C-alpha positions as CSV (number, residue, x, y, z in Angstrom):
1,M,-34.2,-2.5,-3.1
2,I,-32.0,-3.2,0.0
3,A,-28.9,-3.5,-2.3
4,A,-29.7,-0.1,-3.8
5,A,-30.0,1.4,-0.3
6,I,-26.7,-0.1,0.8
7,L,-25.0,1.3,-2.4
8,A,-26.4,4.7,-1.7
9,L,-25.0,4.6,1.9
10,L,-21.6,3.5,0.6
11,M,-21.5,6.6,-1.5
12,L,-21.9,8.8,1.5
13,P,-18.7,10.3,2.9
14,P,-17.8,8.5,6.2
15,Q,-18.4,10.6,9.3
16,A,-15.9,10.6,12.1
17,G,-16.7,11.6,15.6
18,G,-17.7,10.2,19.0
19,Q,-19.2,7.0,17.6
20,E,-16.0,6.2,15.7
21,I,-14.0,6.7,18.9
22,D,-16.5,4.5,20.9
23,A,-16.6,1.8,18.3
24,A,-12.8,1.7,17.8
25,Y,-12.3,1.6,21.6
26,E,-14.9,-1.2,22.0
27,Y,-14.0,-3.4,19.0
28,L,-10.5,-2.5,17.8
29,F,-8.3,-1.3,20.6
30,T,-6.1,-3.7,22.5
31,Q,-6.1,-3.8,26.3
32,E,-3.0,-1.6,26.4
33,Q,-4.6,0.9,23.9
34,R,-7.7,1.1,26.0
35,A,-5.7,1.8,29.2
36,A,-3.8,4.5,27.5
37,F,-6.9,6.0,26.0
38,V,-8.8,6.1,29.3
39,G,-6.0,8.2,30.7
40,L,-6.4,11.0,28.2
41,A,-8.0,14.1,29.5
42,S,-9.2,16.2,26.6
43,Q,-11.2,15.4,23.4
44,Q,-8.2,16.8,21.4
45,E,-5.9,14.1,22.9
46,K,-8.5,11.4,22.2
47,N,-8.8,12.6,18.6
48,A,-5.0,12.6,18.2
49,F,-4.9,9.1,19.7
50,L,-7.5,7.8,17.3
51,A,-5.6,9.5,14.3
52,D,-2.4,7.7,15.4
53,F,-4.3,4.4,15.8
54,W,-5.7,4.6,12.3
55,Q,-2.3,5.6,10.9
56,S,-0.8,2.5,12.5
57,Q,-3.5,0.3,10.9
58,D,-3.2,1.9,7.4
59,P,-2.6,-0.8,4.8
60,S,-1.1,1.7,2.4
61,P,0.5,4.5,4.6
62,E,2.2,6.0,1.5
63,T,-1.3,7.4,0.4
64,D,-3.6,9.9,2.0
65,Y,-6.4,7.4,2.0
66,N,-6.8,4.9,4.7
67,E,-8.8,2.0,3.2
68,L,-9.3,0.2,6.5
69,R,-10.7,3.2,8.3
70,E,-13.0,4.0,5.4
71,L,-14.3,0.4,5.4
72,F,-14.8,0.5,9.2
73,L,-16.7,3.8,8.9
74,Q,-18.9,2.6,6.0
75,R,-19.8,-0.6,7.8
76,M,-20.7,1.5,10.9
77,E,-22.9,3.8,8.8
78,V,-24.7,0.8,7.3
79,A,-25.1,-0.9,10.7
80,N,-26.5,2.4,12.2
81,F,-28.9,2.8,9.3
82,Y,-30.3,-0.8,9.4
83,Y,-29.8,-2.0,13.0
84,S,-30.3,1.0,15.3
85,L,-33.1,0.5,17.8
86,D,-34.6,3.2,20.0
87,L,-31.6,4.8,21.7
88,D,-29.1,2.1,20.8
89,V,-26.9,2.7,17.7
90,G,-26.7,-0.1,15.2
91,W,-22.9,-0.7,15.4
92,R,-23.4,-1.8,19.0
93,S,-25.9,-4.5,18.0
94,D,-24.8,-8.1,17.4
95,R,-25.6,-7.8,13.7
96,G,-23.7,-4.5,13.5
97,K,-20.6,-6.1,15.1
98,V,-20.7,-9.1,12.7
99,L,-21.1,-6.7,9.8
100,I,-18.2,-4.6,10.9
101,F,-15.8,-7.6,11.3
102,F,-16.9,-9.9,8.5
103,G,-18.6,-7.6,6.0
104,Y,-21.7,-8.3,4.0
105,P,-23.0,-11.8,3.9
106,S,-23.6,-13.6,0.6
107,M,-27.2,-14.1,1.6
108,I,-29.6,-13.4,4.4
109,R,-32.6,-15.6,5.2
110,R,-35.4,-14.8,7.6
111,S,-37.5,-17.5,9.2
112,R,-40.3,-17.6,11.8
113,F,-39.7,-21.3,12.2
114,G,-37.3,-22.8,14.7
115,P,-37.4,-24.4,18.1
116,F,-40.2,-22.1,19.0
117,D,-42.9,-20.9,16.5
118,D,-43.0,-17.4,18.0
119,S,-39.3,-16.7,17.5
120,K,-37.8,-15.0,14.5
121,F,-34.5,-16.0,13.1
122,E,-32.2,-14.2,10.7
123,I,-29.5,-16.4,9.1
124,W,-26.5,-14.7,7.5
125,I,-24.7,-16.9,5.0
126,Y,-21.0,-16.3,4.2
127,G,-19.1,-17.9,1.4
128,E,-20.4,-19.7,-1.6
129,I,-24.0,-20.7,-1.2
130,R,-24.2,-24.4,-0.5
131,G,-20.4,-24.6,-0.9
132,E,-18.0,-26.5,1.3
133,D,-16.8,-23.4,3.1
134,T,-20.2,-21.9,3.7
135,V,-20.7,-20.4,7.2
136,E,-24.1,-19.7,8.7
137,I,-24.5,-17.2,11.5
138,V,-27.9,-17.2,13.3
139,F,-29.5,-14.3,15.0
140,E,-32.7,-14.5,17.0
141,D,-35.4,-11.9,17.7
142,E,-36.8,-13.7,20.7
143,F,-39.2,-11.0,21.9
144,D,-40.3,-9.7,18.4
145,S,-38.7,-6.4,19.2
146,G,-36.4,-6.1,16.2
147,D,-33.3,-6.8,18.4
148,F,-31.7,-9.8,16.8
149,V,-29.3,-11.5,19.2
150,L,-26.3,-13.5,18.0
151,R,-27.0,-17.2,18.7
152,T,-24.0,-18.7,16.9
153,R,-20.8,-18.6,18.9
154,V,-18.5,-16.7,16.6
155,T,-14.8,-16.0,17.2
156,F,-14.1,-12.4,16.3
157,P,-10.6,-11.6,14.9
158,P,-8.3,-9.5,17.0
159,R,-8.0,-7.0,14.1
160,L,-10.1,-5.6,11.3
161,S,-8.9,-6.6,7.8
162,L,-9.6,-5.4,4.3
163,S,-9.8,-9.1,3.2
164,P,-11.5,-10.8,6.1
165,E,-11.6,-14.6,6.3
166,L,-14.9,-16.4,6.6
167,P,-16.3,-16.1,10.2
168,R,-15.0,-18.8,12.5
169,I,-17.6,-20.7,14.6
170,A,-16.3,-21.1,18.2
171,E,-17.5,-24.8,18.4
172,E,-15.3,-25.7,15.4
173,E,-12.2,-24.4,17.2
174,D,-13.1,-26.2,20.4
175,E,-13.4,-29.5,18.6
176,S,-10.1,-29.1,16.9
177,R,-8.2,-28.8,20.2
């Protein structure tokens, strides 16, 4: 049922607008791009800046279709549909950010068991289930509010990619140094 809903959302045309600008600013722009963007006075200038940004990120600039932008917008739409709470949009949530950068997990498990019986956990599994390269990302809904907070220290990539690698757990990097 959830898979059918995701497929239906993926068929929707992506919607550009203020949320796209906010999400790109927050997740994708470099420090220099943020500084330049803040200095823009009009919405027209901001839209042009965003268009130039996506053009610079286009994996196949010879076509009219920007696969990376479409992927970003589709994942934003899915995050907004599933993870929005009250006045906060889903792409701003921890699960939304993980979804945008790493894509859809191979499997999602939910559990009410953990260090505290009253906590809810959602575990996103990336990679081959029970394989050597499996990565688990844990989210916790500590207050039973539907707001799942990222508990695994994940290193997010500096850029969005059409073929993302498995998520990198921060502790793994710290140990290798």
